[in-house]
Backbone as ProteinMPNN parsed JSONL, in Angstrom:
{"seq_chain_A": "QVQVVESGGGLVQPGGSLTLSCSASGTSFRIVAMGWYRQAPGKERELVATISSGGTTNYADSVKGRFTISRDNAKNTLYLQMSSLKPDDTAVYYCNVRVALLGEHWGRGTQVIVSS", "coords_chain_A": {"N_chain_A": [[-18.63, 0.49, 4.41], [-16.411, 0.433, 2.22], [-15.133, 2.552, -0.814], [-13.516, 2.324, -3.854], [-11.064, 4.027, -6.633], [-9.679, 4.076, -9.508], [-7.689, 5.612, -11.341], [-6.337, 7.211, -14.917], [-4.913, 5.513, -16.729], [-4.102, 4.874, -19.872], [-3.312, 4.92, -23.408], [0.081, 4.353, -24.349], [3.446, 5.359, -25.325], [6.543, 2.733, -25.828], [8.797, 3.061, -23.746], [7.959, 5.501, -22.827], [5.747, 7.858, -20.031], [4.057, 7.223, -17.115], [1.492, 7.94, -14.643], [-0.732, 6.441, -11.948], [-3.559, 6.972, -10.135], [-5.222, 6.352, -7.168], [-7.894, 6.174, -5.625], [-9.452, 5.844, -2.272], [-12.722, 5.996, -0.645], [-14.824, 6.754, 2.121], [-17.183, 6.153, 4.827], [-15.771, 6.713, 8.277], [-13.28, 5.017, 8.033], [-10.398, 2.866, 8.407], [-7.126, 3.138, 6.884], [-4.843, 0.183, 6.047], [-2.787, -0.776, 4.057], [-2.132, -0.364, 0.663], [-2.167, -1.359, -2.372], [-0.854, -1.976, -6.277], [-2.097, -3.791, -7.962], [-1.859, -6.148, -11.861], [-3.001, -7.269, -14.383], [-2.873, -8.861, -17.665], [-3.601, -10.061, -20.416], [-5.174, -12.804, -21.213], [-3.34, -13.942, -18.252], [-2.975, -14.713, -14.851], [-3.936, -12.237, -11.99], [-1.238, -10.096, -10.731], [1.22, -9.008, -8.261], [1.84, -5.332, -8.541], [3.212, -3.663, -6.736], [3.528, -1.952, -3.512], [2.079, -0.936, -0.062], [2.767, 0.172, 2.662], [1.104, 1.98, 5.66], [3.257, 3.038, 7.381], [4.776, 3.242, 5.328], [6.168, 1.477, 4.39], [7.721, -0.355, 0.983], [7.287, -2.045, -1.577], [8.248, -4.1, -4.457], [7.489, -5.645, -7.504], [9.805, -7.917, -9.115], [9.954, -7.041, -11.816], [9.381, -4.483, -12.421], [11.286, -3.158, -10.619], [12.629, 0.026, -10.167], [11.784, 1.156, -12.003], [8.857, 1.907, -11.395], [7.459, 3.729, -9.439], [5.909, 3.842, -6.272], [3.664, 6.089, -4.487], [1.94, 7.757, -1.38], [-0.659, 9.461, -0.139], [-1.786, 10.137, 2.665], [-3.711, 11.763, 4.262], [-5.139, 12.294, 2.364], [-6.141, 9.976, 1.487], [-5.241, 8.667, -0.691], [-3.589, 6.994, -3.956], [-0.666, 6.821, -5.187], [0.92, 5.628, -8.731], [3.923, 6.18, -10.196], [5.077, 5.638, -13.183], [7.435, 4.449, -15.308], [10.038, 3.768, -18.412], [8.478, 2.475, -19.449], [7.495, -0.843, -21.202], [5.915, -3.019, -23.497], [5.449, -5.454, -22.358], [4.232, -4.212, -19.789], [1.846, -3.662, -20.442], [-1.635, -3.808, -19.748], [-4.614, -4.112, -17.013], [-4.924, -2.249, -14.527], [-5.312, -2.412, -11.073], [-6.543, -0.978, -7.76], [-5.864, -2.189, -5.293], [-7.074, -1.723, -1.02], [-6.231, -2.104, 1.909], [-8.703, -2.398, 4.771], [-8.639, -2.158, 7.973], [-10.286, -4.297, 9.827], [-12.306, -4.324, 8.202], [-11.47, -5.176, 6.014], [-9.96, -6.65, 2.414], [-10.564, -4.152, -0.206], [-11.038, -3.891, -3.827], [-10.747, -1.636, -6.662], [-12.015, -1.259, -10.075], [-10.844, -1.045, -11.792], [-8.004, 0.241, -14.148], [-7.189, 0.52, -17.765], [-4.224, 0.132, -19.428], [-1.776, 0.577, -22.013], [0.976, -0.223, -23.814], [2.383, 0.57, -26.564], [3.714, 1.091, -29.595]], "CA_chain_A": [[-18.142, 0.29, 2.461], [-15.199, 1.95, 1.081], [-15.193, 2.904, -2.252], [-12.077, 2.385, -4.407], [-11.538, 4.277, -7.723], [-8.592, 4.312, -10.162], [-7.255, 6.506, -12.781], [-5.26, 7.839, -15.104], [-5.115, 4.736, -17.837], [-4.273, 5.27, -21.08], [-2.514, 4.58, -24.887], [2.064, 5.264, -23.924], [4.769, 4.694, -26.395], [7.399, 2.319, -25.657], [10.238, 4.377, -22.93], [7.338, 6.499, -22.073], [6.023, 7.51, -18.3], [2.524, 7.576, -16.997], [0.69, 8.38, -13.656], [-1.991, 6.407, -12.036], [-4.057, 7.597, -8.977], [-6.4, 5.749, -6.683], [-8.86, 7.277, -4.759], [-10.772, 5.408, -1.473], [-13.66, 6.964, -0.171], [-15.757, 6.132, 2.974], [-17.195, 6.614, 6.181], [-14.615, 5.857, 9.521], [-12.651, 3.672, 7.851], [-8.739, 3.05, 8.714], [-6.393, 2.084, 5.565], [-3.57, -0.444, 6.777], [-2.035, -0.845, 3.134], [-2.706, -0.033, -0.295], [-1.107, -1.384, -3.638], [-1.513, -1.912, -7.422], [-2.294, -5.184, -9.08], [-2.183, -5.722, -12.481], [-3.921, -8.693, -14.338], [-2.77, -8.889, -18.986], [-4.601, -10.658, -21.196], [-4.977, -14.399, -20.309], [-3.076, -14.459, -17.13], [-3.287, -14.468, -13.577], [-3.17, -11.125, -11.533], [-0.352, -10.199, -10.36], [1.539, -7.907, -7.639], [3.237, -4.544, -8.901], [3.783, -2.7, -5.73], [2.602, -1.919, -2.399], [2.99, 0.376, 0.838], [2.277, 0.599, 3.732], [0.419, 2.588, 6.482], [3.742, 3.318, 7.168], [5.741, 3.846, 3.925], [7.017, 0.576, 3.549], [7.364, 0.156, 0.072], [7.753, -3.666, -1.568], [8.114, -4.124, -5.726], [7.448, -6.662, -7.896], [11.32, -7.329, -9.744], [9.578, -6.62, -13.135], [9.149, -3.276, -12.177], [11.865, -1.828, -9.439], [13.642, 1.02, -10.818], [11.357, 1.759, -12.883], [7.476, 2.45, -10.766], [7.53, 4.011, -8.024], [4.392, 3.521, -5.487], [3.629, 6.474, -3.016], [0.378, 8.049, -0.924], [-1.452, 10.774, 0.366], [-2.417, 9.746, 3.482], [-4.589, 12.786, 4.485], [-6.231, 12.13, 0.953], [-6.029, 7.892, 1.094], [-4.796, 8.324, -2.027], [-2.637, 6.114, -4.201], [-0.315, 6.764, -6.405], [2.018, 4.543, -9.211], [4.572, 6.815, -11.082], [5.183, 4.477, -14.103], [9.069, 5.366, -16.582], [10.359, 3.493, -19.078], [7.212, 1.439, -20.067], [7.864, -1.148, -22.189], [4.982, -3.262, -24.207], [4.698, -6.272, -21.436], [3.44, -3.743, -19.041], [0.135, -3.804, -20.756], [-2.578, -4.58, -18.613], [-5.95, -3.493, -16.433], [-4.317, -2.181, -13.133], [-6.069, -2.353, -9.614], [-5.703, -0.743, -6.531], [-6.224, -3.094, -3.532], [-6.876, -0.999, -0.36], [-6.743, -2.844, 3.2], [-8.633, -1.578, 5.943], [-8.723, -2.268, 9.739], [-11.537, -4.818, 10.43], [-13.1, -4.033, 6.8], [-10.677, -6.31, 4.781], [-9.229, -5.816, 1.157], [-11.485, -3.873, -1.481], [-10.886, -3.264, -4.87], [-11.025, -1.164, -7.446], [-12.59, -1.242, -11.32], [-9.286, -0.837, -12.982], [-7.438, 1.098, -15.426], [-6.477, 0.193, -18.311], [-2.441, 0.831, -19.876], [-1.613, -0.025, -23.03], [2.043, 0.67, -23.879], [2.364, 0.348, -27.628], [3.589, 2.328, -30.806]], "C_chain_A": [[-17.166, 1.079, 2.201], [-15.429, 2.099, -0.386], [-13.534, 2.864, -2.809], [-11.895, 2.411, -6.046], [-10.186, 4.701, -7.95], [-8.841, 5.207, -11.033], [-6.735, 6.885, -13.219], [-3.965, 6.916, -15.79], [-4.984, 5.558, -19.187], [-3.3, 4.295, -22.276], [-0.977, 4.977, -24.333], [2.347, 4.826, -24.6], [5.621, 4.14, -25.158], [8.339, 3.259, -25.039], [9.157, 5.488, -21.997], [7.199, 6.373, -20.6], [4.482, 7.436, -18.288], [2.053, 7.267, -15.442], [-0.617, 7.064, -13.17], [-2.357, 6.543, -10.524], [-4.611, 6.524, -8.49], [-7.133, 6.089, -5.172], [-9.896, 6.062, -3.499], [-11.283, 6.461, -0.887], [-14.639, 5.79, 1.071], [-16.3, 6.615, 4.205], [-16.278, 6.154, 7.259], [-14.177, 4.528, 9.083], [-10.72, 4.145, 7.987], [-8.021, 2.024, 7.741], [-4.914, 1.637, 6.159], [-2.076, -0.478, 5.756], [-2.513, -0.692, 2.111], [-1.887, -0.432, -1.354], [-2.115, -1.668, -4.905], [-1.34, -3.532, -7.748], [-2.041, -5.01, -10.119], [-2.823, -7.14, -13.285], [-3.559, -8.788, -16.018], [-3.939, -9.886, -19.276], [-4.476, -12.225, -21.309], [-3.854, -14.372, -19.279], [-3.588, -13.898, -16.287], [-2.629, -12.574, -13.418], [-2.329, -10.943, -10.787], [0.333, -8.924, -9.5], [2.58, -6.941, -8.132], [4.449, -4.48, -7.679], [2.912, -1.972, -4.333], [3.1, -1.163, -1.671], [2.101, 0.394, 1.792], [1.622, 1.642, 5.109], [1.552, 4.065, 6.824], [5.341, 4.576, 6.272], [6.602, 2.966, 3.468], [6.865, 0.436, 2.093], [7.846, -1.661, -0.163], [7.331, -3.541, -3.097], [8.132, -5.616, -6.2], [8.993, -6.115, -8.624], [11.034, -6.925, -10.452], [9.654, -5.22, -13.235], [10.321, -2.504, -11.478], [12.637, -1.583, -10.531], [13.057, 1.42, -12.008], [9.984, 2.739, -12.701], [8.36, 2.949, -9.696], [5.983, 4.397, -7.501], [4.169, 5.254, -4.307], [1.62, 6.905, -2.859], [0.832, 9.024, -0.519], [-1.692, 10.394, 1.809], [-3.578, 10.439, 3.669], [-5.681, 12.817, 3.192], [-7.318, 10.721, 0.931], [-5.948, 8.346, -0.701], [-3.555, 7.974, -2.553], [-1.88, 6.338, -5.418], [0.865, 5.644, -7.225], [2.64, 5.657, -10.001], [5.556, 5.498, -11.95], [6.079, 4.785, -15.311], [9.075, 4.269, -16.848], [9.773, 2.099, -19.287], [7.903, 0.42, -21.078], [6.515, -2.008, -22.332], [4.014, -4.854, -22.751], [4.28, -5.288, -20.252], [1.884, -3.7, -18.824], [-0.532, -4.383, -20.143], [-3.533, -3.984, -18.039], [-4.505, -3.717, -14.856], [-5.079, -1.616, -11.98], [-5.52, -1.974, -8.501], [-6.422, -1.651, -5.71], [-5.646, -1.553, -2.548], [-7.237, -2.04, 1.214], [-7.008, -2.106, 3.921], [-9.387, -1.896, 6.952], [-10.258, -2.701, 9.7], [-12.835, -5.041, 9.295], [-13.072, -5.274, 5.855], [-10.401, -5.69, 3.619], [-10.756, -5.5, 0.473], [-10.587, -3.246, -2.879], [-11.581, -2.771, -5.92], [-11.282, -1.827, -9.13], [-11.788, -1.925, -12.105], [-9.242, -0.043, -14.004], [-6.255, 0.494, -16.39], [-4.747, 0.944, -18.986], [-2.404, -0.119, -20.688], [-0.238, 0.878, -23.862], [2.649, -0.144, -25.4], [2.798, 1.632, -28.624], [2.841, 2.343, -31.868]], "O_chain_A": [[-17.183, 2.292, 1.991], [-16.246, 1.31, -0.863], [-12.571, 3.327, -2.197], [-12.257, 1.491, -6.778], [-9.519, 5.384, -7.173], [-9.941, 5.568, -11.453], [-5.937, 7.43, -12.456], [-2.755, 7.119, -15.692], [-5.58, 6.591, -19.495], [-2.738, 3.228, -22.026], [-0.932, 6.097, -23.826], [1.802, 3.769, -24.916], [5.631, 4.589, -24.012], [8.71, 4.23, -25.698], [9.394, 6.071, -20.939], [7.799, 5.578, -19.877], [3.784, 7.569, -19.293], [2.349, 6.13, -15.073], [-1.419, 6.764, -14.054], [-1.501, 6.242, -9.693], [-4.608, 5.554, -9.247], [-6.759, 6.171, -4.002], [-10.935, 5.541, -3.903], [-10.735, 7.529, -0.613], [-14.975, 4.611, 0.962], [-15.762, 7.633, 4.641], [-15.959, 4.975, 7.105], [-14.475, 3.401, 9.477], [-10.083, 5.177, 7.775], [-8.112, 0.799, 7.662], [-4.057, 2.4, 6.604], [-0.906, -0.339, 6.112], [-3.728, -0.847, 2.239], [-0.783, 0.114, -1.375], [-3.346, -1.673, -4.929], [-0.299, -4.186, -7.679], [-1.8, -3.815, -10.291], [-3.099, -8.081, -12.541], [-4.77, -8.878, -16.216], [-4.856, -10.319, -18.579], [-3.352, -12.672, -21.541], [-3.089, -15.222, -19.736], [-4.374, -12.955, -16.377], [-1.761, -11.915, -13.992], [-2.442, -11.687, -9.813], [0.073, -7.805, -9.943], [3.773, -7.227, -8.237], [5.619, -4.841, -7.548], [1.751, -1.566, -4.381], [4.158, -0.587, -1.925], [0.889, 0.597, 1.73], [2.697, 2.193, 5.344], [1.321, 5.271, 6.735], [6.092, 5.544, 6.384], [7.478, 3.137, 2.62], [5.887, 1.051, 1.668], [8.464, -2.366, 0.635], [6.249, -2.993, -3.306], [8.604, -6.564, -5.573], [9.42, -4.97, -8.774], [11.644, -5.856, -10.488], [10.055, -4.782, -14.313], [10.402, -1.293, -11.684], [13.128, -2.286, -11.414], [13.678, 1.951, -12.929], [9.772, 3.789, -13.309], [9.486, 2.686, -9.274], [5.129, 5.038, -8.114], [4.768, 5.194, -3.233], [0.626, 6.655, -3.541], [1.963, 9.5, -0.427], [-2.592, 11.136, 1.416], [-4.6, 9.866, 3.291], [-6.81, 13.308, 3.187], [-8.483, 10.488, 0.607], [-6.767, 8.181, -1.605], [-2.513, 8.359, -2.024], [-2.338, 6.098, -6.535], [1.591, 4.924, -6.54], [1.768, 6.251, -10.636], [6.402, 4.728, -11.495], [5.571, 5.339, -16.286], [8.48, 3.454, -16.144], [10.32, 0.996, -19.301], [8.841, 0.838, -21.756], [5.788, -1.868, -21.348], [2.852, -5.107, -22.432], [3.756, -6.06, -19.45], [1.098, -3.697, -17.878], [-0.244, -5.54, -19.839], [-3.562, -2.86, -18.539], [-3.738, -4.583, -14.437], [-5.437, -0.439, -11.963], [-4.41, -2.328, -8.103], [-7.649, -1.664, -5.612], [-4.739, -0.748, -2.76], [-8.326, -2.557, 1.465], [-6.27, -1.153, 4.171], [-10.617, -1.935, 6.917], [-11.218, -1.938, 9.593], [-13.896, -5.651, 9.428], [-13.895, -5.98, 5.273], [-10.489, -4.467, 3.514], [-11.761, -6.209, 0.528], [-9.72, -2.372, -2.877], [-12.704, -3.164, -6.24], [-10.715, -2.89, -9.38], [-11.888, -2.93, -12.809], [-10.199, 0.342, -14.676], [-5.097, 0.15, -16.156], [-4.385, 2.117, -18.895], [-2.761, -1.283, -20.506], [-0.251, 2.018, -24.327], [3.236, -1.226, -25.371], [2.4, 2.792, -28.524], [2.872, 3.309, -32.631]]}, "name": "protein", "num_of_chains": 1, "seq": "QVQVVESGGGLVQPGGSLTLSCSASGTSFRIVAMGWYRQAPGKERELVATISSGGTTNYADSVKGRFTISRDNAKNTLYLQMSSLKPDDTAVYYCNVRVALLGEHWGRGTQVIVSS"}
């Protein structure tokens, strides 16, 4: 079993920055890919950004140029650097970890609120 825990959410003003972290832990597992998703009130969960074990990244059009996804393979940790935040970025942000032979694992999410 793999445990996934997000951190770093909070309240930030429009135009501000915030960095989210996601830590994956467990016994004898190999991470294939990791990603961030978000779900705003009344909306479906949507992809924000993903990164493969080799470092290939993919971003939603709405965050390109503002968000940067990165990972530390040695620490099984994922990051999301968010800048130029907008009220539309307000959502619960979830970390997704795809593990070889074990499938996808989700964290419980961390709330991001962009408001003045």
